[in-house]
N, C-alpha and C positions, 0 to 999 in steps of 0.2 A: 388401254389408253396410252397413246404415245406422248412423250414429253419432248419430242423433237422441236426445234425452233420452227416458227411459222414462216410461211413464204413471205417474201418482201412485200410490205404493205399491210400485212396482218390477215389477209383473206386466204382463199384457196389458190392453188396453182391455176394460172390462166393459160390453158393449152389451146393453141390456135391451129393445130394440125388436124385436118379433116381425115376421116377414115370411112371405109365402107361406101354405102350408096351416096352419102353426102360428097365424098371425095370424087367419086365417078362423075356425078352431075356437075360439080365445079370444074373438073378436068375438061369435060365436054364443052362447057361454056367458055373456058379459057382459050380454047382453040380459035374462037372467033373474036377474041379481044386484041386490042393493040398491045404490042410487046414492048416492055421497058427492060432493056438489058441491065444486068447487075454486075458490079465488080465482085471479085472473090470475097472481099470483106462484107459487102452488102448481102451476098448469098448466104454466107455463114451466119450473119446476124438474123436473117430471115428464119433459118432453121432454129436458132436459139429462141426466137419468138414462138416458133411452132411448137417446140417441145415443152414450153413453159419455163425455160431457163431465165427469160427476161420478164417473168411475172413482176408487176401487174400490167405491163405494156400490152396494147392491143394492135400496134402497128408502128410504122415509121413516124417520127416526130414532126410537129409543126414548128414555125419559127419562134413562137413565144417560149415553148419548152426548150428549144435549141439554145436560145440566148440566156435563158434563166439558168440552165445547167452550166453553161460556160461561166456565168457570173457568180452563182452561188449554190450550185448543186441541187436545185430544186425544180420541180415540174408544176407549173401553175395549173395545168389541165388535170392533175391528179391531186389537187388540194395541198400543193407544196411538198409532194413526196420527194424524198431524197433520191437523186440519181446522179452519178458522177461523170458520164461520158455520153454525148449525144448518139442516138441510134437513128441514122438518117439514110435516105435513099436519093441518089442524084440522077438527073436526066439532062440531055442537051436542051438548049432553049428551043430549038426547032421542034423537038418531040414534045416538050412541055406545052408549047403553044398550041399543039394540035390536040391536046387532051382537055376536054371540057370539065367544068366543075361537077363533081359527083360521078364522073365516068369511071367505070371499072376497067382495069388494065391487067394484062398478064405479066408476071414477073419472070423474066427469062434469064437463065444462066448461060452466058456466052460460051463457057468452056465445055460444058456437057451438052449444050443445045437443048436443055430440058426446061419446061416451065415448072417452076418450083412453088408458085403461089399466085394469088390474085390480090389486088388492092383497090379499094374505092378511094379515088383521089379527092381529098377534101380541101387541099391547100397546095399552092405552088409559091415558092419563095426563093429569093437569092440570099446568100450569106456573105459575110466578110471572112474568107477562108484564113487570112492571116490572124484575125481575132481568135478564131476557133483554135488554131495551132498554138498560139501564145497561151491561151487559157488551159488547153488540155495537155499540151506537150512541153510548155514553158519555153518554146523556141520556135522560130520560123526557118531554121536551118534546113535546107533541102536535102542535106545528107542524113537527116533523121528519117528513117523509113515511115513512121507515122505521118510526119509532115508531108513527105513526098506523096503519100496516098491521098491525103486530104486536098492538097494543092492541085493534084492531078484529076480530081473527080470532076464530073460535068457541072455546068454552071447553075442549074436550077434544082432545088430540092423538092421532092414530092412527098406529101404527108397523107396519112390515112390508115384506116384499119385494114388488116390483111387476113387472108385465109391461106394456110400453108398446105401444100399438096404433096410435098415429098420431104423426107429427112434424109435422103440417101445421097447427099452431096459427096460424101467420102464413104461409100458403102463397105467395100472390102477392106479398106485400110484399117479399120478399127472395130469391126463387127464383134470381135471376142470381148471387148470391154465397153462397148457403147451402151449408155444408159440414159434414159429420160429422168428428169427429176423425180417424177412419181415412182419410177422403178428403184432408184437409189434410196429413196425415203422408205420404201417397202422392205428393202434389204436391211436397212438400219433397224426398223421396227422388229423385223423377225429375229435379229440378233439381240434385241433388248437394249440397244444403245440409246442413250439420251444425249450424250455429248460426243460430237464427232469433229475431228480436226482435218481439214483439207490440206493436202500437200500438192501445190501447183508443180507440175512437172512437164518438161519438154525434152529432156535428155534421159538416157538410161540412168538408173540410180547408182551413184557412186557412194562412197562411205559417208560423205557429208549429208547427203539425202537420207541415208539410212539412219544416221544419228539424229537428225531432226525428227524423223518419224518415231523413233524410239522415245525421244523426249515427249512428244505429243501423246503417245499411248500411255505414258506415266500419268498424265493429267486429264486425259479424256477416255471415254470408253473404247474408242477405236480411231483409226486413221483412214481417211479416204484418199488413196493415191490417184489423183485426178489429172490425167494427161491431156494436154492440149494436142489435138490431132487435126488441126486445120491445115491450111495450105503449107507445104514444106518448102524450104529454101535449099539451095545447093549446099551439100555437106551434112544436112540433117539425116539422122538415122530413121529408117521407116518404122512406122508404128508397130508392125508385126514383130520386128526385131526387138524393139523396146519392151513390148509386152512379154516376150520370151525371156528377156534379161531380167525384168522385174519379177516375173514368176519364179526364176531361179533364185533370186534373192529372198523373196518371201518364203518359198518352200523350205529354205535351209536356215534362215536367220530370223524369222519372226514367228510369233504365235499366229497361225492363220486365222483364228477366230477374232483377231484384233485388227485385221486388214481387209479392206475392199479396194479393188482396183477399178477405176472407171475412166471413160474417155468422153471428151465433149468437142464439138466441131467449130468453135469460134476461132477466128483469125487474130493473131497477136497485133496489137496497136503499138506496143513498146512505149506506152504513156507513163511508165513508172508509177508514181503515187496515185494518180488518177485511175490507172488500170488496176492497181492493187484494190482500190475501192470497188471497181466493177467486178473483179474477181470475188470480192466479198459478197456483193449483192447476189450474184447468181449461185455462189456456193451455199448461201442461205436457202435459196430456192431448192437446191439439191438436198437440203436437210442437214447441212453442217452448222455446228455451233461455233466453231473456230476456224480461222485461216492462219496457217503457218506463214509468217512474213519474215523472210530472211534478208540478207544483204542484197541491195539493188534489185528488189523484186520488180519484175516486168520492165527492167531498164534496158538501155542500149547505150554503148559508148560511155561518155562522161557527162551526159546531160543532166543527171540527177545525183544528188548526194547519196552515199552508200546506204543510209537509213531514212531517207525521206519517205519511203513508202510506209515505214512504221510511224513516223511523226504525224503524217496526215490523218491517221485515225483519231489523234487527240485534238485535231483542228475542226473536225465536222461536228455538227450539232449533236448534243446528247440525245440518244434514242433514235438516231438516223438509221441505225442498223441493229438488229437483235444479235447477229453474229458478232463475235469479238475477235480481235487479232491475237495471235500467239506470237509475239515478237521475239525472235531468236538471233543471237549474235553470229558473227562470222565464225565458222567452224573449220577445223582442220585436224590433221593427224600430227600429234606432237611426239617426237622420238624420245624426248626426255621424260615426258609423262608416261609414255608407253601406251597411249590410248588416243581416241578422239577427244578433242577439247574445244573450248571457244575462248574468244578474247576476254570473256568475263571470268574464266576459270584458270587459264594457263599463264604462269608467270614467265615462261621462256619465250623471249621475243626474237631469237635468232632465226633466220630463214634456213631451212634445211637445204643441204647441198647433196645432190644426187649425181652419181657418175653416169657415163654413157651406157652402162649395163643396167641402169635402173636401180642401182644399190645405194644405200645410205652411206654418206661419207662424214658429215658433220652437221652441226646446227640443231634445230629443233622442229620448227613448224613446216609441214608440207601442205601447202595450199592446194585444195582440190577444186576442180571445176569440170563441167561437162565439155566445155570447149577444149580444154587442155587434154582431156581423155580422148576425145574424137581426133584431135590433131596427132597425138601419139600413135593411136591405132591406125590412122590413115597412112602414116609414114612408117609403119612397121617398127616403131621405136619401142624399146623396153619400157614397160609400165611398172612403177614401183608397186609392190604387193600391197602396200598400205592404201593405195588409191581406191581400190574396189575389191569386192570379194571375188575369189577365184572363179566361182560359178558364173558370175556376171561377165568377167573378162573372157571366159571360154566362149560364151555366146557371141560377144562382140567381135572377137578375133576370127571366129568362123565366118561372120558376115563380111568383114573387111577382106578376108582371104578370097572370098568368092567374087569380089568386084572385079570387073574387066577394065575399068578405068580408074586412075588415081583421083581421089577426092581432095581438093585443097581446102584446108580449114584455117582461117585466119584468127590469130589470138586478139589483136588489137581491135577494140570496138565491137567485139563479138556480142550479138544480141542474145538475150536469154529470157525465158519465162520461168526459170527455176527459182525455188525458194532460197537457195544458197548459190550465188553466182560464181565468184572466183576470188 
């Protein structure tokens, strides 16, 4: 008998992905349907719906749910269920006008030119995009990548239940670690885990990530290193390289029976506190009881306070989530402590000074971030040995040495999905 947390909403996983003869029949039908093109965000959301990660949703949301989520995190269509970010599909007015009420359409990915699913259109509506951006991102600044995505979407939203025909939007990129929620839950059950902490990750694990994972293992049965492997942006390290680097770290510095590595296909929204809540919702569906929430979780630039993503868990209604946050402070290497430490434990406030050879000169705290690590590696600069384990650095140096073009990595305003930013 498993004691894992229940899927969000308290029922079973709602898997919308068709298989076998049902999929073949729907694929054949889809070929004759009107095509609705999807953005990369919408396509990845469709796959999350398909594999049950967005349980208990059955499709893209209508206007009442959209507005209620923006206003107070609830879905009237599901008896006031807690949900933090709208999951919507947009279409041009011309296309929307051509679709009749109740008509079935094919959901088409413009990048791969593949039909990923079908939808029965039950509602067509327009939205106030600025209102959504202000509610979800706390800003309407077009420099914010999430705002830019929402403001650039088509004019009409289409709502209705979906049938998902493919989960292979990013097939080769993360096949080694890809899991559906039902599969991760089965792994946790086989290991006898009741409590599982999810570590959100977008970069190879440096020592701050490892430290957070070690803390989580002390209070939970195991840690789920859960990589976002959606659409990559320039400067990002490919999933295959990240997997190899994480394997090197886990193989040499963790008890393997306490770690599971996984990957999921959602695209980042950079919604800070709201996205931390969305991460919590679908991690609960994957079977996690806790989510590690570090500094500036899912943030970008200076749009959010460093610990706003932790505070928001105290602002939502009691019982909204079965999963609990595991709030952890800013972590770093302290030369005076001689170990990893955090703002809560380390009394030495001086910033460490490192010379051009990557050697320690003076001070105490060496702040660690994935962005800084990528920048140093891309410029072939010396990396302090305290930044990451040698096995990890060896994998990353091999990758950067093999690049034929220099990759530019910007430090200011760098976006991250990591549990501990910078």
